[in-house]
C-alpha positions in Angstrom: 20.3 170.4 -9.2 18.8 173.7 -10.3 19.6 175.3 -13.6 18.3 178.2 -15.7 19.7 177.6 -19.1 20.6 174.8 -21.4 24.3 175.7 -21.1 24.2 175.7 -17.3 22.5 172.3 -17.3 25.1 170.9 -19.7 27.9 172.2 -17.5 26.3 170.5 -14.5 26.2 167.2 -16.4 22.4 167.3 -16.8 20.8 166.1 -20.1 17.6 168.2 -20.5 14.5 167.2 -22.4 15.6 169.6 -25.2 18.9 168.0 -25.5 17.2 164.6 -25.8 15.0 165.9 -28.6 17.9 167.4 -30.5 19.9 164.2 -30.1 17.1 162.2 -31.6 16.7 164.6 -34.5 20.4 164.6 -35.2 20.8 160.8 -34.7 23.5 161.5 -32.1 24.2 160.3 -28.6 22.6 162.5 -25.9 25.9 162.8 -24.0 27.6 164.1 -27.2 25.0 166.8 -27.5 25.4 167.7 -23.8 29.2 168.1 -24.2 28.8 170.3 -27.2 26.3 172.6 -25.5 28.5 172.8 -22.3 31.5 174.1 -24.3 29.3 176.4 -26.5 29.9 174.8 -29.8 26.2 173.9 -30.0 23.4 176.1 -29.0 19.8 175.1 -28.3 17.8 178.3 -28.3 14.8 177.5 -26.1 13.2 180.2 -24.1 11.4 178.7 -21.0 8.3 180.6 -22.0 8.0 179.2 -25.5 5.8 176.2 -24.8 5.1 175.3 -28.4 8.8 175.0 -29.3 10.2 171.9 -31.0 13.9 172.3 -30.0 16.7 172.4 -32.6 20.4 172.4 -32.1 22.7 174.8 -34.1 26.4 174.1 -34.3 29.3 171.8 -34.8 28.5 168.4 -36.4 24.7 169.1 -36.7 22.5 169.7 -39.8 22.7 173.2 -41.2 19.6 175.1 -40.0 17.8 177.9 -41.9 16.0 181.1 -40.7 13.2 183.0 -42.3 12.9 186.8 -41.8 9.4 188.4 -41.8 7.5 191.1 -40.1 5.5 194.3 -40.9 6.8 197.8 -41.8 5.1 201.2 -42.0 4.7 200.7 -45.8 3.3 197.1 -45.4 1.4 196.9 -42.1 -0.6 193.7 -42.9 -0.2 191.2 -40.1 -2.5 188.6 -41.8 -0.1 188.5 -44.8 2.9 188.0 -42.4 1.1 185.1 -40.7 0.6 183.4 -44.1 4.4 183.6 -44.4 4.7 182.0 -41.0 2.6 179.0 -42.1 4.5 178.6 -45.3 7.8 178.7 -43.4 6.6 175.9 -41.1 5.3 173.9 -44.1 8.7 173.8 -45.7 10.4 173.0 -42.4 12.3 176.2 -41.5 13.8 175.8 -38.1 13.7 179.4 -37.1 11.6 182.5 -37.8 12.8 186.0 -37.0 10.1 188.7 -36.5 11.6 191.9 -37.7 8.4 194.0 -37.3 9.1 197.7 -36.7 5.6 199.1 -36.9 2.2 198.8 -35.3 1.1 196.2 -32.7 4.4 194.3 -32.6 3.8 192.8 -29.1 0.4 191.3 -30.2 1.9 189.8 -33.4 4.9 188.5 -31.6 2.8 186.8 -28.9 0.6 185.1 -31.5 3.7 184.0 -33.4 5.3 182.5 -30.2 2.0 180.8 -29.2 1.7 179.3 -32.7 5.1 178.4 -33.8 7.1 175.2 -33.0 10.1 176.9 -34.8 12.6 179.0 -32.9 11.6 182.6 -32.7 14.2 185.4 -33.0 13.9 189.2 -32.9 16.1 192.3 -33.1 14.8 194.3 -30.1 16.6 197.4 -31.5 14.0 197.5 -34.3 11.2 197.6 -31.9 12.6 200.1 -29.4 11.2 203.3 -31.0 7.7 201.9 -31.3 7.7 200.1 -27.9 9.1 203.0 -26.0 7.2 205.6 -28.1 10.3 207.8 -28.1 12.4 209.0 -31.0 16.0 207.7 -31.2 17.6 210.7 -29.5 15.2 210.5 -26.5 15.9 206.9 -25.7 18.1 206.3 -22.6 20.7 203.5 -22.4 18.7 201.4 -19.9 15.6 201.8 -22.0 17.1 199.5 -24.6 17.5 196.8 -22.0 13.8 197.1 -21.1 12.8 196.3 -24.6 15.1 193.2 -24.6 13.4 192.0 -21.4 9.9 192.5 -22.8 10.9 190.2 -25.7 12.4 187.7 -23.4 9.3 187.6 -21.2 7.1 186.9 -24.2 9.2 183.8 -25.1 11.6 184.8 -27.8 14.3 182.1 -28.2 17.1 184.2 -29.5 17.8 188.0 -29.9 20.2 189.8 -32.2 22.1 192.3 -30.2 24.8 194.5 -31.9 27.0 194.6 -28.8 30.3 194.6 -30.7 29.7 198.0 -32.2 31.6 199.8 -29.5 33.6 203.0 -29.9 36.8 201.1 -30.9 34.9 199.3 -33.7 33.3 202.6 -34.8 36.8 204.2 -35.2 37.9 201.3 -37.4 34.8 201.7 -39.5 35.4 205.4 -40.0 38.9 204.8 -41.1 38.0 202.1 -43.6 36.2 204.5 -46.0 33.7 201.9 -47.0 31.7 202.0 -50.3 28.4 201.1 -48.6 29.1 202.2 -45.0 26.8 200.4 -42.5 24.1 198.3 -44.0 22.8 196.7 -40.8 19.5 198.3 -39.8 20.0 197.8 -36.1 23.7 198.7 -36.4 23.0 201.9 -38.2 20.4 202.9 -35.5 22.9 202.2 -32.7 25.7 204.1 -34.6 23.4 207.1 -35.0 22.4 207.0 -31.3 26.1 206.8 -30.2 27.1 209.6 -32.5 24.2 211.9 -31.5 24.5 211.2 -27.7 28.3 210.8 -27.5 27.7 207.6 -25.4 29.1 204.1 -25.6 26.9 201.4 -27.2 24.4 200.6 -24.4 24.5 196.9 -25.2 28.3 196.9 -24.8 28.4 199.3 -21.8 25.7 197.3 -19.9 26.6 193.9 -21.3 26.6 192.1 -18.0 23.1 193.4 -17.1 21.9 192.3 -20.6 23.3 188.8 -20.0 21.5 188.7 -16.6 18.2 189.3 -18.5 18.9 186.7 -21.1 20.0 184.2 -18.4 16.7 184.5 -16.5 14.6 183.3 -19.5 17.3 181.2 -21.3 17.4 183.5 -24.3 20.3 182.8 -26.7 22.2 185.9 -27.7 22.9 186.2 -31.4 25.8 188.6 -31.5 24.9 190.8 -34.5 27.5 192.0 -37.0 26.6 195.7 -37.3 29.7 196.1 -39.6 29.0 193.3 -41.9 29.9 194.2 -45.5 27.1 195.5 -47.7 29.1 195.0 -50.9 31.9 192.7 -52.0 34.1 195.9 -52.1 33.9 196.2 -48.3 34.3 192.5 -47.3 37.0 191.4 -44.9 37.9 195.0 -44.1 39.2 196.5 -40.9 35.7 197.4 -39.7 34.3 193.9 -40.1 37.3 192.2 -38.5 37.6 194.6 -35.6 34.0 194.0 -34.7 34.6 190.2 -35.0 37.4 190.5 -32.4 35.0 192.3 -30.1 32.4 189.5 -30.7 34.9 186.9 -29.7 35.5 188.5 -26.3 31.7 189.0 -25.8 31.2 185.3 -26.6 33.4 184.2 -23.7 31.7 186.7 -21.3 28.3 185.3 -22.2 29.4 181.7 -21.7 30.9 182.6 -18.3 27.3 183.6 -17.4 25.8 180.4 -18.9 24.2 182.3 -21.8 24.2 180.5 -25.1 25.7 182.3 -28.1 25.3 182.5 -31.9 27.7 184.8 -33.8 26.4 186.5 -36.9 28.5 187.0 -40.1 28.5 188.6 -43.5 26.9 189.9 -45.7 28.3 190.4 -49.2 31.5 188.6 -50.0 33.3 187.3 -53.1 33.4 183.5 -53.3 37.2 183.3 -52.9 37.0 185.0 -49.4 34.2 182.9 -47.9 36.2 179.8 -46.6 38.8 182.0 -45.0 36.2 184.1 -43.2 34.5 181.0 -41.8 37.9 179.8 -40.4 38.7 183.2 -38.9 35.2 183.5 -37.3 35.4 180.1 -35.7 38.9 180.9 -34.4 38.2 184.4 -33.1 34.9 183.3 -31.6 36.1 180.1 -30.0 34.0 177.7 -32.1 30.6 179.3 -31.3 27.9 178.5 -33.9 28.1 180.9 -36.9 24.9 182.4 -38.4 25.3 184.0 -41.8 23.2 186.2 -44.0 24.1 184.9 -47.4 26.8 185.8 -48.1 25.8 187.3 -51.4 28.6 186.6 -53.8 27.9 189.5 -56.3 26.2 192.9 -56.0 24.5 193.0 -59.4 21.6 190.6 -59.1 18.6 192.4 -57.6 15.6 190.2 -58.1 17.7 187.1 -58.0 19.5 187.6 -54.7 18.1 184.3 -53.4 20.4 182.7 -55.9 23.5 184.8 -55.0 22.8 184.1 -51.4 22.3 180.3 -51.9 25.7 180.1 -53.7 27.4 181.9 -50.8 25.4 180.1 -48.1 26.3 176.7 -49.5 30.0 177.5 -49.6 29.9 179.1 -46.1 28.1 176.2 -44.5 30.4 173.7 -46.2 33.3 175.5 -44.5 31.9 175.8 -41.0 28.8 178.1 -40.9 25.9 176.4 -39.0 22.9 178.6 -39.6 21.7 180.3 -42.8 19.4 183.3 -42.9 17.4 183.1 -46.1 17.4 185.8 -48.7 14.5 186.4 -51.0 14.3 187.7 -54.6 13.0 190.9 -53.1 16.2 191.6 -51.2 17.3 195.3 -51.6 14.0 196.0 -53.4 10.9 195.7 -51.2 9.2 193.7 -48.4 9.0 190.1 -49.8 5.5 188.7 -50.6 4.5 185.1 -50.2 6.0 184.0 -53.5 9.3 185.7 -52.6 9.4 184.0 -49.2 8.8 180.5 -50.8 11.7 181.1 -53.3 14.0 182.3 -50.5 13.2 179.3 -48.3 13.8 176.8 -51.0 17.0 178.4 -52.1 18.2 178.2 -48.5 17.1 174.6 -48.0 19.1 173.7 -51.1 22.2 175.5 -49.9 21.9 174.0 -46.4 21.4 170.5 -47.7 24.2 170.7 -50.3 26.5 171.9 -47.5 25.5 169.0 -45.2 26.5 166.6 -47.9 29.8 168.3 -48.4 30.6 168.4 -44.7 29.8 164.7 -44.2 26.6 164.8 -42.0 26.2 161.0 -41.8 22.6 160.7 -43.0 22.5 163.7 -45.3 22.7 161.7 -48.5 19.9 159.3 -47.7 17.1 161.2 -49.4 19.3 161.9 -52.4 20.0 158.2 -52.8 16.3 157.5 -52.5 15.6 160.1 -55.2 18.2 158.6 -57.5 16.8 155.1 -57.0 13.3 156.4 -57.9 14.7 158.1 -61.0 16.4 154.9 -62.1 13.1 153.1 -61.8 11.3 156.1 -63.3 8.8 156.2 -60.5 7.3 159.7 -60.7 5.1 159.5 -57.6 8.1 158.5 -55.5 10.2 161.2 -57.0 7.6 163.9 -56.2 7.5 162.6 -52.6 11.3 163.1 -52.1 11.4 166.5 -53.8 11.9 169.7 -51.7 8.9 171.1 -53.5 7.0 168.1 -54.8 4.0 170.2 -55.8 6.1 172.3 -58.2 7.9 169.2 -59.6 4.5 167.6 -60.3 3.2 170.8 -62.0 6.2 170.9 -64.3 5.9 167.3 -65.2 2.2 167.4 -65.9 2.3 170.7 -67.8 3.8 168.9 -70.9 2.9 165.2 -70.3 4.9 162.6 -72.2 3.3 160.0 -74.4 5.2 157.3 -72.6 4.8 157.4 -68.8 8.3 155.9 -68.4 10.0 159.2 -69.5 9.4 162.9 -69.5 8.6 165.2 -72.5 12.3 166.3 -72.9 13.7 162.9 -74.0 10.6 160.9 -74.6 11.5 157.4 -75.8 15.2 158.4 -75.9 15.3 158.7 -72.1 18.6 157.3 -70.9 17.0 155.6 -67.9 14.4 153.9 -70.1 17.0 152.8 -72.6 19.4 151.4 -70.0 16.7 149.7 -68.0 15.4 147.9 -71.0 18.8 146.6 -72.1 19.6 145.4 -68.6 16.2 143.7 -68.4 17.0 141.9 -71.7 14.4 143.9 -73.7 14.8 145.5 -77.1 14.9 149.3 -77.4 12.5 150.6 -79.9 12.3 154.3 -80.6 10.1 154.7 -83.6 
C-alpha cells in the first residue's frame, strides 16, 4: 500500500521504519506506537527529504523531548557560531533544533543543518518570508507565504511552526482583552501586522487546506503556533489565548483528516498555579495532540536567569501532560544567546524533562537516577561523572577543591555521611581526627 506520511501509514496498519526506531528508543511495542500515531496522540516528525534523521516520537506515554532554538539575525550574522551551537545541542542529546534565522543566506545554512543533523529540524517560515521573497511585509501576497513553506519542506524540514489560529475572530478577542504585553510571538506579530495593514484574513488560515497539501507531500508535521501566547503572567489564560486555542483544536482535526501530523504550541509566561489546568484544557480542546511549550516562565523578573524560570515551568507542564519543551536560555529577553547560554538552556531543559518523566511514570526514567545513587553510596566518583548530565562540569567542580580523602568531597571530608555509614555497615571504626 502506498502512503505519504507517518499518520497515513499508521491508519493503513503499516508500521514504518521510523515507527520501529521510535518503539525501540521508547522500549514500547511497535503496534502501540502505530496506534498512537494513527490517532494523532504521537507525532513522528520525519520529512522524507531529511536523510540523516534519527526519528523521535513526541506525545502520549513517551519521554519528554527538548528543542533548541538557534539561527542568525541582522545584529549577529555569524553562521559559524550557530553551527557550534548545533554541535553542542547534538552532543547533549537535544531531539530537535529549530532554525529561526531571519537574515542572510538562510537557505544555505538550513540545507547544511539538515544534511548534518540527526535531530529533527524545525523552522518558522514566516520569519524567513521577507528575506526569501525580497519583499517588505506590506508587499507580500497571501500565496507568497505558502511558497516559503514549500521551499522549507523541499529542503527537508521536519516540522514548521505556522500561526494559523490567529484569524480575525482571535484578533478581535485579543483586542478586547487589553493585554499588558500584547503579542510577543515574533511570527504572530508579523502576521497580525500584515492582516491589519492589508485588511485580509490570515493567509495560513484562509488557505489552510492548500498549506496542508504542501505539508502532506513531504510529510512535514505542522506545529500550530500560539501567536497569542501570554508574554507575562498578567496575560496568562486570558480570552485571547483561549480563543486561539479553540481555533487550534479545529485546525488539528482538519490536519489529521488530511493525514498531516500535528503538534500544538502553548505558553509562554504563566504563574505556577495555572500550569496544570492549562495542560488539561489544551489536551481537551486539541483532542490529545502532542503539546509543545515554551517554558512556561513562572515569573517575569528574572532576566539573565530565565533558563531557571523556564525549567521550573517546563517540569510542571510536562508532568501534567506537555510532551515537548522548547529550551530557554539565560539570554532570553536580552540578546541572541552565545554558546555558554545555549549550554545552560539545554541542561536546564534536560533537567526539567527528566524530572517530569519521573513524575509521570515513564517506566525506565528512574534507571539512571538509581545508578547514580548507587555510585554515590559507594563513593565511586568516576561512575558518578559518567551518569551526570554534564560530567565534565561535575568533574571540574570536584577537582577544583580536592579532598584529602578520596572517599569524600571537600564539603564534608571525613564527616561524609556515606563514608560514615559504609564503615559502620562494614564493621569498621569511624575515625574523624
